[in-house]
N, C-alpha and C positions, 0 to 999 in steps of 0.2 A: 631659367638659370638663371643665377647671379652669376657675376664674372671670376672674380673667384674660385668660386665650383667649377669655372669652363677652364679658365687655367688649369685649374690642377689636373681636369680631366686628361686634356692635354701634353699634359708633364706625365703621365699614367702612361698613358698612351706611347710619348717619348720613351721612357725608362723601361717598359715592357718590351718596344720594338729593339732597343739597345740588348738587353735580355736575351730577347729569340734570336738577334742577330737581322731582324728584319728589317730589306731595303725598300721594301712598301710602305712598311710604317713608318718609315722613317720622313719617306719623303713625302707623307700626309701632313706632317707636322711643320715639319722647315720649309720656308718663303726658298720660294728658286735660286735667290737672291742676298741669300743667308751665307755669311761666313763665318769658319769655325776655327779659334786659334788656340794656340797650347805652347807651352814651354816642357814639356814630358820629356823628350829625349834629349833635354837640355840645351837644345837653343831654337830660339820664334820659328814657328810654323802657323804659316796660313793658310786656310784652304777655304775651298768653297763648298758648300752644303752638299753636291753633290761628289767632289770626290773622298769628300768625309763619309756619306755613303756608300762609299763604292768601298771604300777600306770598313768599312761595318761588316758587308753583304759579304767579303770575300776572308773573316777571319774567324776562325771559330768560335760561335755563341757562346756565352755562359751556359745555358737552358744547354747544350745539346750536349755539354761538358758533362753532364748531370748538377751544376751547381744552383741553389733553390734564388730564390729574388731578393737580394739582398739590398737594395736600390728605393730612396725616397727624399722629397722634397725636405727642407731643414727649415725653408722659408718662405712666402712669397709676400708681393708689395704689389698692388695694383693703381695704377693711377690712370684714372682716364681711357683712354684707348693704348697704354704700353703696362708691363707689368717686366716687372722681375722675379727670378725663382733664383733660388740657391738649392741647390740638391745633390748629395751623400751619394757616390758609387762603390762597393766593392762588389769586383770579380775579376777571376782568371787571373788571383795574387795580386791583385792589386785596389789602392783605395783614392779614387776621386772626390774630388771636387767640385764641379759644374755652375759657374752664373752665367744665367738664360735673361737674356731678353726678346721679351714678346711684343706685338706689336698687333693688333687689331685691324685688319685689312679686308675691307667686304665687307664687315660684320663677322670675319672668322678671326680666330687668334691665327699667329703662327710665329714659333722664333726666328725672329732675326740674327742672330746672334749669339752664339757658345765660348765661350772660355771657360778653358777646365787645364786641372792641374792634378797632379799628385797631391795629397794629403800629407805627407813623410817620409 
């Protein structure tokens, strides 16, 4: 499998985990030291991946709300052992953009940083 496909597979797993509210799925794609940052609440918020995963696992998932899967990557760039992916997510009445930074560690791709915000 080429690197672009491996990164896209990981991002698909991430997006489906968000849609399903799967904490286990998110733990599989985020590096334990990853950070998640945003301005969605109007103030800067910086959390560990574990804090973010706990929040996702405790809210109603788009899937359980009966929403269709409407999340997709918009761009991908792989540079050696690093990659960036921009994804668009529509769910629970929100429209977000995610900018994901990935790193290949010990032969596996992981999300190291998630920056996200409302699309408008």
